[in-house]
C-alpha positions in Angstrom: 146.7 124.4 79.4 144.9 121.1 79.4 141.4 122.2 80.4 139.0 119.3 80.4 141.7 116.6 80.1 142.9 114.4 83.0 146.0 115.8 84.6 148.6 114.2 86.9 148.6 115.7 90.3 151.7 116.6 92.3 153.5 114.5 94.9 151.7 113.6 98.1 153.4 114.1 101.4 154.4 110.4 101.4 156.2 110.8 98.0 158.3 113.8 99.2 161.6 113.5 101.1 163.7 116.0 102.9 166.5 117.1 100.5 164.3 116.9 97.4 165.4 119.8 95.2 164.6 121.8 92.1 166.6 124.3 90.1 164.7 126.8 87.9 166.0 129.6 85.7 163.8 132.5 84.7 164.4 135.6 82.6 162.4 138.7 83.4 161.1 140.1 80.1 159.0 143.2 79.2 155.9 141.1 78.3 155.8 139.6 81.9 156.3 143.1 83.5 153.6 144.6 81.3 151.1 141.8 82.0 151.7 142.1 85.8 151.4 145.9 85.8 148.2 145.6 83.6 146.6 143.0 85.8 147.3 144.7 89.1 146.9 148.3 87.8 150.2 149.0 89.6 151.6 152.2 88.1 154.6 152.5 90.5 157.1 154.6 88.5 160.0 152.7 90.1 158.9 149.7 88.0 158.5 151.3 84.6 159.8 154.9 84.3 163.5 155.1 83.5 163.8 158.9 84.2 162.2 158.4 87.7 164.2 155.3 88.5 167.5 157.0 87.5 167.0 159.5 90.4 166.6 156.6 92.9 169.3 154.5 94.6 168.6 151.8 92.0 169.3 154.0 88.9 167.0 151.9 86.7 163.6 150.3 86.9 163.3 147.3 89.2 161.1 144.2 89.0 158.1 144.2 91.4 158.6 142.0 94.4 155.3 140.2 93.9 156.4 139.1 90.4 159.3 137.3 92.0 157.0 135.7 94.5 154.8 134.6 91.6 157.7 132.7 90.0 158.1 130.8 93.3 154.4 130.0 93.7 154.2 128.9 90.0 157.1 126.5 90.6 155.3 125.1 93.6 152.1 124.6 91.5 153.9 123.1 88.5 156.8 121.1 90.0 157.3 120.9 93.8 155.1 119.3 95.1 153.1 120.1 91.9 149.5 120.4 90.7 147.0 120.3 93.6 149.4 121.9 96.1 148.3 124.8 98.3 150.7 127.4 99.9 149.7 128.1 103.5 152.6 130.3 104.5 155.1 132.4 102.6 158.0 134.3 104.1 160.4 136.2 101.8 163.4 138.4 102.3 164.4 140.6 99.3 168.1 141.1 99.5 169.0 142.9 96.3 166.8 144.6 93.7 166.1 142.7 90.5 166.3 144.7 87.3 164.5 144.3 84.0 166.0 141.6 81.7 167.9 139.8 84.5 168.1 136.0 84.5 167.6 134.5 87.9 168.3 131.0 89.2 165.9 129.7 91.9 167.1 126.8 94.1 164.3 125.0 95.9 164.9 122.4 98.6 162.5 120.5 100.9 163.8 121.2 104.4 161.1 119.8 106.6 158.1 117.4 106.3 155.3 117.5 108.9 153.0 114.5 108.1 150.7 115.2 111.0 149.8 118.6 109.5 150.3 117.5 105.8 152.8 120.4 105.3 156.2 120.5 103.7 158.6 123.4 104.2 160.6 124.5 101.2 163.6 126.8 101.3 164.1 129.0 98.2 167.2 131.0 97.2 167.4 133.1 94.1 170.6 134.4 92.5 171.2 136.6 89.5 173.7 136.0 86.7 176.5 137.5 88.8 175.6 134.8 91.4 174.5 137.5 93.9 171.7 136.3 96.2 168.6 138.4 95.4 166.1 136.7 97.7 165.6 134.0 100.3 162.2 132.5 101.0 160.6 129.8 103.1 157.4 128.4 101.7 155.0 126.1 103.6 153.0 124.0 101.3 150.2 121.4 101.7 150.8 118.8 99.0 147.8 117.4 97.2 145.9 114.7 99.0 144.2 112.1 96.8 143.9 108.4 96.2 146.8 107.2 94.0 144.4 106.1 91.2 142.7 109.4 90.8 143.5 112.2 88.4 142.1 115.7 88.4 139.4 116.4 85.8 137.6 119.6 85.2 133.9 119.9 85.9 131.6 118.7 83.2 133.5 115.6 82.1 
């Protein structure tokens, strides 16, 4: 993190075009799961207990849905439109469970731009290594609004 240093903000609505896309690959590792469960105090046995999960339709622990949403929101904040963006609506459909240690590919595409409301609509599809779709999402995002010459600086500089 570059706390206290100037940072480039993401694209403004005028710099985004329909069809802009991003592909992102993420592997779900134990450290991410443990951090999520620790931060949220979520002790759902379906996420961490192998003996419990074996007795369910999934047969093994699954990744919490909110973690998958977090990967999407992080990509919006980092890349598309990028730093300074704000998600105003999030709709997601979880199609298949995601299991520990899976590698997912997320495809992002700008499907609509509403300059009057300063909102872009981004379609997201995630697939696993077997190329099965695991989730679809539609995310409405307000890109950053700023004068081109400005950069974001932390308070106190």
